[in-house]
MIKEZA-652296 format. One record per residue (C-alpha): residue number from 1; residue in one letter; x, y, z. Coordinates in steps of 0.25 Angstrom, whole numbers, plus 5000, padded with zeros to 4 digits. Layout:
# MIKEZA-652296
+-----+---+------+------+------+
|   k | r |   c1 |   c2 |   c3 |
+-----+---+------+------+------+
| NUM | A |    X |    Y |    Z |
...
+-----+---+------+------+------+
# end
This chain:
# MIKEZA-652296
+-----+---+------+------+------+
|   k | r |   c1 |   c2 |   c3 |
+-----+---+------+------+------+
|   1 | M | 5099 | 4874 | 5097 |
|   2 | F | 5111 | 4880 | 5089 |
|   3 | D | 5120 | 4870 | 5084 |
|   4 | I | 5133 | 4876 | 5077 |
|   5 | D | 5138 | 4864 | 5071 |
|   6 | N | 5124 | 4864 | 5064 |
|   7 | W | 5126 | 4877 | 5059 |
|   8 | I | 5141 | 4875 | 5054 |
|   9 | E | 5136 | 4863 | 5046 |
|  10 | I | 5125 | 4872 | 5041 |
|  11 | F | 5135 | 4883 | 5036 |
|  12 | Q | 5146 | 4873 | 5030 |
|  13 | T | 5134 | 4869 | 5021 |
|  14 | I | 5129 | 4881 | 5017 |
|  15 | K | 5146 | 4886 | 5015 |
|  16 | K | 5148 | 4872 | 5006 |
|  17 | N | 5136 | 4875 | 4997 |
|  18 | K | 5137 | 4890 | 4996 |
|  19 | L | 5132 | 4894 | 4981 |
|  20 | R | 5120 | 4885 | 4984 |
|  21 | T | 5116 | 4891 | 4998 |
|  22 | F | 5118 | 4905 | 4992 |
|  23 | L | 5109 | 4902 | 4980 |
|  24 | T | 5098 | 4895 | 4989 |
|  25 | G | 5101 | 4907 | 4999 |
|  26 | F | 5099 | 4916 | 4988 |
|  27 | S | 5085 | 4912 | 4982 |
|  28 | I | 5081 | 4913 | 4997 |
|  29 | A | 5085 | 4928 | 4998 |
|  30 | W | 5079 | 4932 | 4984 |
|  31 | G | 5067 | 4926 | 4987 |
|  32 | I | 5064 | 4935 | 4999 |
|  33 | F | 5070 | 4947 | 4993 |
|  34 | M | 5062 | 4946 | 4981 |
|  35 | L | 5048 | 4943 | 4990 |
|  36 | I | 5052 | 4956 | 4998 |
|  37 | V | 5055 | 4964 | 4985 |
|  38 | L | 5043 | 4960 | 4979 |
|  39 | L | 5033 | 4964 | 4992 |
|  40 | A | 5040 | 4976 | 4993 |
|  41 | A | 5038 | 4980 | 4978 |
|  42 | G | 5023 | 4976 | 4980 |
|  43 | N | 5023 | 4985 | 4992 |
|  44 | G | 5029 | 4996 | 4984 |
|  45 | L | 5020 | 4996 | 4972 |
|  46 | K | 5009 | 4994 | 4982 |
|  47 | N | 5013 | 5006 | 4992 |
|  48 | G | 5017 | 5015 | 4979 |
|  49 | V | 5002 | 5012 | 4973 |
|  50 | T | 4994 | 5013 | 4986 |
|  51 | T | 5002 | 5026 | 4989 |
|  52 | N | 4997 | 5032 | 4977 |
|  53 | F | 4983 | 5031 | 4982 |
|  54 | G | 4987 | 5043 | 4990 |
|  55 | N | 4982 | 5046 | 5004 |
|  56 | R | 4967 | 5044 | 5001 |
|  57 | A | 4960 | 5035 | 5009 |
|  58 | K | 4961 | 5021 | 5001 |
|  59 | N | 4945 | 5020 | 5003 |
|  60 | S | 4942 | 5032 | 4997 |
|  61 | M | 4933 | 5036 | 4986 |
|  62 | E | 4928 | 5048 | 4979 |
|  63 | I | 4916 | 5051 | 4970 |
|  64 | W | 4912 | 5064 | 4961 |
|  65 | G | 4901 | 5067 | 4953 |
|  66 | R | 4904 | 5068 | 4937 |
|  67 | S | 4894 | 5068 | 4925 |
|  68 | T | 4884 | 5058 | 4922 |
|  69 | S | 4887 | 5050 | 4909 |
|  70 | M | 4873 | 5044 | 4905 |
|  71 | P | 4859 | 5049 | 4906 |
|  72 | Y | 4851 | 5043 | 4918 |
|  73 | K | 4835 | 5044 | 4925 |
|  74 | G | 4834 | 5056 | 4913 |
|  75 | N | 4847 | 5063 | 4918 |
|  76 | P | 4856 | 5066 | 4908 |
|  77 | K | 4870 | 5062 | 4906 |
|  78 | N | 4882 | 5071 | 4909 |
|  79 | R | 4875 | 5077 | 4920 |
|  80 | D | 4885 | 5081 | 4933 |
|  81 | I | 4884 | 5073 | 4945 |
|  82 | S | 4887 | 5082 | 4958 |
|  83 | F | 4889 | 5078 | 4972 |
|  84 | D | 4882 | 5085 | 4985 |
|  85 | Q | 4879 | 5083 | 4998 |
|  86 | K | 4869 | 5071 | 4994 |
|  87 | D | 4879 | 5063 | 4989 |
|  88 | I | 4888 | 5064 | 5002 |
|  89 | D | 4875 | 5060 | 5010 |
|  90 | L | 4873 | 5048 | 5000 |
|  91 | I | 4886 | 5042 | 5003 |
|  92 | Q | 4887 | 5043 | 5017 |
|  93 | Q | 4872 | 5039 | 5019 |
|  94 | Q | 4873 | 5026 | 5008 |
|  95 | C | 4887 | 5022 | 5007 |
|  96 | E | 4891 | 5016 | 5020 |
|  97 | E | 4906 | 5012 | 5015 |
|  98 | V | 4909 | 5025 | 5015 |
|  99 | G | 4917 | 5032 | 5027 |
| 100 | Q | 4923 | 5045 | 5024 |
| 101 | M | 4918 | 5054 | 5015 |
| 102 | S | 4920 | 5069 | 5010 |
| 103 | A | 4915 | 5078 | 5000 |
| 104 | S | 4922 | 5086 | 4991 |
| 105 | V | 4922 | 5100 | 4983 |
| 106 | S | 4935 | 5104 | 4975 |
| 107 | F | 4938 | 5117 | 4970 |
| 108 | S | 4952 | 5124 | 4964 |
| 109 | N | 4955 | 5138 | 4969 |
| 110 | K | 4967 | 5147 | 4971 |
| 111 | A | 4971 | 5147 | 4985 |
| 112 | S | 4982 | 5158 | 4989 |
| 113 | Y | 4990 | 5162 | 5002 |
| 114 | K | 4996 | 5176 | 5002 |
| 115 | F | 5005 | 5177 | 4990 |
| 116 | E | 5003 | 5163 | 4986 |
| 117 | S | 4991 | 5155 | 4980 |
| 118 | S | 4989 | 5141 | 4972 |
| 119 | N | 4979 | 5134 | 4964 |
| 120 | C | 4972 | 5123 | 4974 |
| 121 | N | 4963 | 5113 | 4975 |
| 122 | F | 4952 | 5113 | 4986 |
| 123 | N | 4944 | 5102 | 4989 |
| 124 | G | 4932 | 5104 | 5000 |
| 125 | V | 4931 | 5091 | 5008 |
| 126 | Y | 4927 | 5085 | 5021 |
| 127 | P | 4935 | 5082 | 5033 |
| 128 | S | 4935 | 5067 | 5028 |
| 129 | H | 4942 | 5069 | 5016 |
| 130 | A | 4955 | 5069 | 5022 |
| 131 | L | 4953 | 5055 | 5025 |
| 132 | I | 4950 | 5051 | 5012 |
| 133 | S | 4960 | 5058 | 5004 |
| 134 | G | 4970 | 5056 | 5015 |
| 135 | V | 4974 | 5071 | 5015 |
| 136 | E | 4984 | 5073 | 5026 |
| 137 | I | 4987 | 5086 | 5034 |
| 138 | V | 5002 | 5089 | 5033 |
| 139 | G | 5007 | 5087 | 5047 |
| 140 | S | 5001 | 5094 | 5055 |
| 141 | Q | 4999 | 5106 | 5047 |
| 142 | G | 4983 | 5108 | 5049 |
| 143 | R | 4970 | 5100 | 5048 |
| 144 | F | 4960 | 5093 | 5039 |
| 145 | I | 4947 | 5098 | 5036 |
| 146 | N | 4937 | 5095 | 5048 |
| 147 | E | 4922 | 5095 | 5051 |
| 148 | I | 4922 | 5110 | 5056 |
| 149 | D | 4928 | 5115 | 5045 |
| 150 | M | 4917 | 5109 | 5036 |
| 151 | K | 4906 | 5113 | 5045 |
| 152 | E | 4910 | 5128 | 5046 |
| 153 | R | 4915 | 5129 | 5031 |
| 154 | R | 4928 | 5134 | 5034 |
| 155 | K | 4939 | 5140 | 5024 |
| 156 | V | 4949 | 5130 | 5029 |
| 157 | A | 4958 | 5122 | 5019 |
| 158 | V | 4969 | 5111 | 5021 |
| 159 | I | 4979 | 5113 | 5010 |
| 160 | N | 4990 | 5104 | 5005 |
| 161 | K | 5004 | 5104 | 5006 |
| 162 | R | 5005 | 5110 | 4990 |
| 163 | L | 4995 | 5121 | 4993 |
| 164 | N | 5003 | 5125 | 5007 |
| 165 | E | 5017 | 5127 | 5001 |
| 166 | V | 5012 | 5135 | 4990 |
| 167 | L | 5003 | 5144 | 4998 |
| 168 | F | 5012 | 5145 | 5010 |
| 169 | K | 5026 | 5140 | 5008 |
| 170 | K | 5032 | 5138 | 5021 |
| 171 | E | 5021 | 5145 | 5030 |
| 172 | D | 5010 | 5138 | 5037 |
| 173 | A | 4998 | 5137 | 5030 |
| 174 | I | 4988 | 5133 | 5043 |
| 175 | G | 4978 | 5144 | 5046 |
| 176 | K | 4983 | 5151 | 5035 |
| 177 | N | 4971 | 5156 | 5024 |
| 178 | I | 4972 | 5152 | 5011 |
| 179 | L | 4964 | 5161 | 5000 |
| 180 | V | 4954 | 5153 | 4991 |
| 181 | N | 4944 | 5160 | 4981 |
| 182 | Q | 4945 | 5173 | 4991 |
| 183 | I | 4941 | 5163 | 5002 |
| 184 | N | 4951 | 5161 | 5014 |
| 185 | F | 4953 | 5146 | 5019 |
| 186 | T | 4962 | 5143 | 5031 |
| 187 | V | 4973 | 5133 | 5029 |
| 188 | I | 4970 | 5122 | 5041 |
| 189 | G | 4978 | 5111 | 5036 |
| 190 | I | 4989 | 5105 | 5025 |
| 191 | Y | 4987 | 5092 | 5018 |
| 192 | E | 4997 | 5082 | 5011 |
| 193 | E | 4991 | 5074 | 4999 |
| 194 | R | 4996 | 5063 | 4990 |
| 195 | S | 4992 | 5070 | 4976 |
| 196 | W | 5001 | 5068 | 4962 |
| 197 | G | 5000 | 5083 | 4960 |
| 198 | N | 5004 | 5094 | 4968 |
| 199 | N | 4992 | 5104 | 4968 |
| 200 | A | 4988 | 5112 | 4979 |
| 201 | S | 4975 | 5107 | 4986 |
| 202 | A | 4967 | 5110 | 4998 |
| 203 | Y | 4954 | 5105 | 5007 |
| 204 | V | 4943 | 5113 | 5012 |
| 205 | P | 4930 | 5111 | 5019 |
| 206 | F | 4921 | 5104 | 5010 |
| 207 | T | 4909 | 5115 | 5015 |
| 208 | T | 4918 | 5126 | 5013 |
| 209 | A | 4922 | 5123 | 4998 |
| 210 | Q | 4909 | 5118 | 4994 |
| 211 | A | 4903 | 5131 | 5000 |
| 212 | L | 4912 | 5141 | 4994 |
| 213 | F | 4917 | 5133 | 4981 |
| 214 | N | 4905 | 5124 | 4979 |
| 215 | K | 4894 | 5132 | 4978 |
| 216 | G | 4889 | 5125 | 4993 |
| 217 | W | 4885 | 5113 | 4986 |
| 218 | G | 4890 | 5100 | 4979 |
| 219 | I | 4902 | 5090 | 4980 |
| 220 | G | 4913 | 5088 | 4972 |
| 221 | S | 4918 | 5074 | 4976 |
| 222 | I | 4915 | 5064 | 4988 |
| 223 | H | 4926 | 5057 | 4995 |
| 224 | L | 4924 | 5045 | 5004 |
| 225 | T | 4930 | 5031 | 5010 |
| 226 | L | 4924 | 5017 | 5008 |
| 227 | E | 4924 | 5007 | 5020 |
| 228 | G | 4923 | 4993 | 5018 |
| 229 | L | 4926 | 4992 | 5004 |
| 230 | D | 4938 | 4982 | 5003 |
| 231 | T | 4935 | 4977 | 4989 |
| 232 | V | 4934 | 4982 | 4975 |
| 233 | E | 4921 | 4975 | 4973 |
| 234 | K | 4916 | 4984 | 4987 |
| 235 | N | 4921 | 4996 | 4981 |
| 236 | E | 4915 | 4993 | 4967 |
| 237 | A | 4903 | 4991 | 4973 |
| 238 | F | 4902 | 5004 | 4983 |
| 239 | E | 4904 | 5012 | 4972 |
| 240 | K | 4894 | 5005 | 4964 |
| 241 | D | 4884 | 5008 | 4974 |
| 242 | L | 4890 | 5022 | 4978 |
| 243 | R | 4888 | 5026 | 4963 |
| 244 | G | 4874 | 5020 | 4963 |
| 245 | K | 4870 | 5029 | 4975 |
| 246 | L | 4875 | 5041 | 4969 |
| 247 | A | 4869 | 5038 | 4955 |
| 248 | R | 4855 | 5037 | 4962 |
| 249 | L | 4859 | 5051 | 4969 |
| 250 | H | 4863 | 5058 | 4957 |
| 251 | Q | 4853 | 5050 | 4947 |
| 252 | F | 4864 | 5046 | 4938 |
| 253 | D | 4866 | 5030 | 4931 |
| 254 | P | 4875 | 5022 | 4941 |
| 255 | S | 4882 | 5017 | 4931 |
| 256 | D | 4887 | 5031 | 4927 |
| 257 | E | 4901 | 5030 | 4931 |
| 258 | G | 4902 | 5045 | 4925 |
| 259 | A | 4892 | 5052 | 4936 |
| 260 | I | 4902 | 5050 | 4948 |
| 261 | G | 4916 | 5049 | 4949 |
| 262 | I | 4922 | 5039 | 4959 |
| 263 | W | 4935 | 5036 | 4964 |
| 264 | N | 4936 | 5026 | 4972 |
| 265 | M | 4948 | 5024 | 4979 |
| 266 | L | 4946 | 5010 | 4986 |
| 267 | E | 4943 | 5004 | 4974 |
| 268 | N | 4957 | 5008 | 4968 |
| 269 | Y | 4964 | 5005 | 4981 |
| 270 | L | 4958 | 4990 | 4982 |
| 271 | E | 4962 | 4989 | 4967 |
| 272 | T | 4975 | 4992 | 4969 |
| 273 | M | 4978 | 4983 | 4982 |
| 274 | K | 4972 | 4972 | 4973 |
| 275 | I | 4982 | 4974 | 4964 |
| 276 | F | 4993 | 4975 | 4974 |
| 277 | G | 4988 | 4962 | 4981 |
| 278 | G | 4989 | 4955 | 4969 |
| 279 | I | 5003 | 4960 | 4966 |
| 280 | N | 5008 | 4956 | 4981 |
| 281 | I | 5002 | 4940 | 4978 |
| 282 | F | 5012 | 4942 | 4966 |
| 283 | I | 5023 | 4946 | 4973 |
| 284 | L | 5020 | 4934 | 4984 |
| 285 | I | 5019 | 4924 | 4973 |
| 286 | I | 5035 | 4929 | 4967 |
| 287 | G | 5040 | 4931 | 4980 |
| 288 | I | 5035 | 4917 | 4986 |
| 289 | G | 5038 | 4911 | 4974 |
| 290 | T | 5055 | 4918 | 4976 |
| 291 | L | 5054 | 4911 | 4989 |
| 292 | I | 5049 | 4896 | 4986 |
| 293 | A | 5060 | 4899 | 4976 |
| 294 | G | 5070 | 4901 | 4987 |
| 295 | V | 5065 | 4889 | 4997 |
| 296 | V | 5065 | 4881 | 4986 |
| 297 | G | 5080 | 4884 | 4985 |
| 298 | V | 5081 | 4882 | 4999 |
| 299 | S | 5074 | 4868 | 4997 |
| 300 | N | 5084 | 4863 | 4987 |
| 301 | I | 5097 | 4867 | 4992 |
| 302 | M | 5093 | 4860 | 5007 |
| 303 | L | 5089 | 4848 | 4998 |
| 304 | I | 5105 | 4848 | 4992 |
| 305 | T | 5109 | 4851 | 5006 |
| 306 | V | 5102 | 4838 | 5011 |
| 307 | R | 5107 | 4830 | 5001 |
| 308 | E | 5121 | 4834 | 5001 |
| 309 | R | 5121 | 4831 | 5017 |
| 310 | T | 5114 | 4819 | 5017 |
| 311 | R | 5126 | 4810 | 5020 |
| 312 | E | 5128 | 4820 | 5031 |
| 313 | I | 5115 | 4819 | 5035 |
| 314 | G | 5115 | 4805 | 5037 |
| 315 | I | 5128 | 4805 | 5044 |
| 316 | R | 5123 | 4814 | 5053 |
| 317 | K | 5110 | 4804 | 5056 |
| 318 | A | 5119 | 4793 | 5058 |
| 319 | L | 5127 | 4801 | 5068 |
| 320 | G | 5114 | 4804 | 5076 |
| 321 | A | 5110 | 4817 | 5072 |
| 322 | S | 5095 | 4819 | 5074 |
| 323 | P | 5086 | 4821 | 5060 |
| 324 | F | 5083 | 4835 | 5067 |
| 325 | S | 5097 | 4841 | 5069 |
| 326 | I | 5100 | 4836 | 5053 |
| 327 | L | 5086 | 4844 | 5049 |
| 328 | S | 5089 | 4856 | 5058 |
| 329 | S | 5102 | 4857 | 5051 |
| 330 | I | 5097 | 4858 | 5036 |
| 331 | L | 5086 | 4865 | 5041 |
| 332 | M | 5094 | 4877 | 5048 |
| 333 | E | 5104 | 4878 | 5033 |
| 334 | S | 5089 | 4880 | 5027 |
| 335 | I | 5086 | 4890 | 5036 |
| 336 | L | 5099 | 4898 | 5037 |
| 337 | I | 5099 | 4899 | 5023 |
| 338 | T | 5084 | 4904 | 5021 |
| 339 | S | 5086 | 4914 | 5033 |
| 340 | V | 5098 | 4920 | 5029 |
| 341 | F | 5095 | 4922 | 5013 |
| 342 | G | 5080 | 4925 | 5016 |
| 343 | Y | 5085 | 4935 | 5027 |
| 344 | I | 5094 | 4941 | 5017 |
| 345 | G | 5084 | 4940 | 5005 |
| 346 | M | 5074 | 4948 | 5015 |
| 347 | V | 5082 | 4959 | 5020 |
| 348 | A | 5086 | 4963 | 5004 |
| 349 | G | 5074 | 4963 | 5000 |
| 350 | I | 5069 | 4973 | 5011 |
| 351 | A | 5082 | 4982 | 5008 |
| 352 | L | 5078 | 4981 | 4993 |
| 353 | S | 5063 | 4986 | 4996 |
| 354 | E | 5066 | 4996 | 5007 |
| 355 | G | 5079 | 5001 | 4998 |
| 356 | I | 5069 | 5004 | 4988 |
| 357 | N | 5059 | 5011 | 4998 |
| 358 | F | 5070 | 5021 | 5003 |
| 359 | L | 5074 | 5024 | 4988 |
| 360 | M | 5061 | 5027 | 4983 |
| 361 | E | 5057 | 5035 | 4996 |
| 362 | S | 5070 | 5043 | 4995 |
| 363 | S | 5066 | 5047 | 4980 |
| 364 | N | 5051 | 5049 | 4984 |
| 365 | Q | 5054 | 5060 | 4995 |
| 366 | G | 5047 | 5072 | 4992 |
| 367 | N | 5039 | 5066 | 4984 |
| 368 | S | 5027 | 5059 | 4991 |
| 369 | E | 5017 | 5063 | 4982 |
| 370 | S | 5023 | 5057 | 4971 |
| 371 | M | 5015 | 5045 | 4964 |
| 372 | T | 5021 | 5032 | 4967 |
| 373 | L | 5019 | 5017 | 4961 |
| 374 | F | 5031 | 5012 | 4971 |
| 375 | K | 5033 | 5014 | 4986 |
| 376 | D | 5039 | 5009 | 4999 |
| 377 | P | 5041 | 4995 | 4992 |
| 378 | T | 5046 | 4988 | 5005 |
| 379 | V | 5040 | 4975 | 5011 |
| 380 | S | 5037 | 4973 | 5027 |
| 381 | V | 5048 | 4967 | 5033 |
| 382 | S | 5039 | 4957 | 5040 |
| 383 | I | 5036 | 4952 | 5027 |
| 384 | A | 5049 | 4951 | 5022 |
| 385 | V | 5053 | 4944 | 5036 |
| 386 | G | 5041 | 4935 | 5035 |
| 387 | A | 5046 | 4930 | 5019 |
| 388 | T | 5060 | 4926 | 5024 |
| 389 | V | 5055 | 4919 | 5037 |
| 390 | L | 5046 | 4912 | 5028 |
| 391 | M | 5057 | 4910 | 5018 |
| 392 | I | 5064 | 4904 | 5031 |
| 393 | F | 5054 | 4895 | 5034 |
| 394 | A | 5051 | 4888 | 5020 |
| 395 | G | 5067 | 4887 | 5019 |
| 396 | V | 5067 | 4880 | 5031 |
| 397 | I | 5054 | 4870 | 5027 |
| 398 | A | 5065 | 4869 | 5011 |
| 399 | G | 5074 | 4863 | 5021 |
| 400 | Y | 5065 | 4855 | 5028 |
| 401 | F | 5061 | 4845 | 5021 |
| 402 | P | 5075 | 4841 | 5012 |
| 403 | A | 5081 | 4840 | 5027 |
| 404 | R | 5069 | 4831 | 5032 |
| 405 | K | 5071 | 4822 | 5021 |
| 406 | A | 5086 | 4821 | 5025 |
| 407 | V | 5085 | 4818 | 5039 |
| 408 | K | 5075 | 4807 | 5036 |
| 409 | V | 5085 | 4799 | 5028 |
| 410 | T | 5091 | 4787 | 5036 |
| 411 | A | 5107 | 4789 | 5039 |
| 412 | V | 5111 | 4776 | 5031 |
| 413 | E | 5103 | 4783 | 5018 |
| 414 | A | 5108 | 4797 | 5021 |
| 415 | M | 5123 | 4793 | 5021 |
| 416 | R | 5121 | 4784 | 5009 |
| 417 | A | 5117 | 4796 | 5001 |
| 418 | E | 5129 | 4801 | 4993 |
+-----+---+------+------+------+
# end
C-alpha cells in the first residue's frame, strides 16, 4: 500500500544527501546512456555495411568463365573456358543447394529514341534474375521480363531510371520503342538499382540477346541463389565441389582457380555478420561493465545510508516496526533512484541516436545510391526499456543486501551504534 509518510522520509533522506544521490544516479544514467549509444553505433555500422551489399539476394553467387592458368591432361594453359547450356544443366541436376538460377549475356550498344541517344549496357537474363539481383520496378511503371518473353524471344527491354531520364525526359517510356543496332525494342518496365555509378543500362530476354548479339550460342555468366548454406565452411565446401564438377566438364585442373571466376556473396555476407557478432559481444561487455559500475554505486550508497540510519532502525524496531516495513523503506529509496536516473539515461540515449539518425537522413536525401559505412544508428525501444528494467532490478538487489543486514540487527544493538 502507498504510505505517504514512508515517501516523505525517503525524499528527506535524498534531500539531505543531494550530491551523493546525484553522483550515484549519474553513474546509473551514464551506464544506460552509454549502453544505448554503443548498441546504436553498432547497429549503424552494421546497417551501413549490409546496405552496401545492395538489393541483391544475400545468398547469391555469380560464376563466369576465364582462362586456365595451368596445363591439364594434354590441354595447354591459357585456354578460354566458355559456358553454355551444358553448364546450366549440370548445375540444375547435380547441385541440390541451388535455388533460383539465371544465365546472362552482356553487350554494349547505343540506344536511341527520337533525337536522344545514349551508350547503354544491355544484359540478357532469365526472369528469375530480378529476384537474384534485387531488381525493383519503379512504382507501377511496367514489369520485368517473363517466361513468355523468353519463349517467344520478344524484343522487349526493361530500362533503368538513368536511361529513362536521358532518352524520354518527362515522357512516359512504357510501350515506346528504343532503337538498338537498328532493331526496335519495346520498353516494358523501368527499374531502379543500387550501384556506384550512373550508367545507363537495360535488361532484355536472355534468348533474344543470345540470338541477336551472341551468335545464338554461349553464356556470359551464371547467377544463382544458394539454400541451406548457413556457414562459411558449408559455402567453401559447396564452392569446391562446384569447381570440381565444372572442371570435369571443361577438362581443367580443379585446383586451377584462374579457370573460372566465382563471386560468392553469401560467403562474404556470413563473414561480415561474424565480424559484427564479435563487435556486438564487445559492445555488450563494455555496456554491461558500465551498468555494473552503476549498480556498485547504488550498493555503496545504500550501504552508507543503512549505516547512517542504524540508530533510527533500532528505535523503529523498539517501537514495534516490522522488519518488512523497514526493509521496504530502504528498498523503495533504491528503486526510486535507479528508476528515475535509469529513465533519464534511456531517454537521453534514444534521443541522441534518433537525432543523429535524423541528421544523417536529412543530409542523404536525394543521394540514396551513395555508398555509406554508417546508416540508421538507432536501437530498438524494447532493448532500451529492457536494459533500464534490468538496471532497476539490479538496483533492488544492490539495496536488498545492506537492508536485509540492517533488519537482522537487534533493536538494542542498533541503538548502541554510533
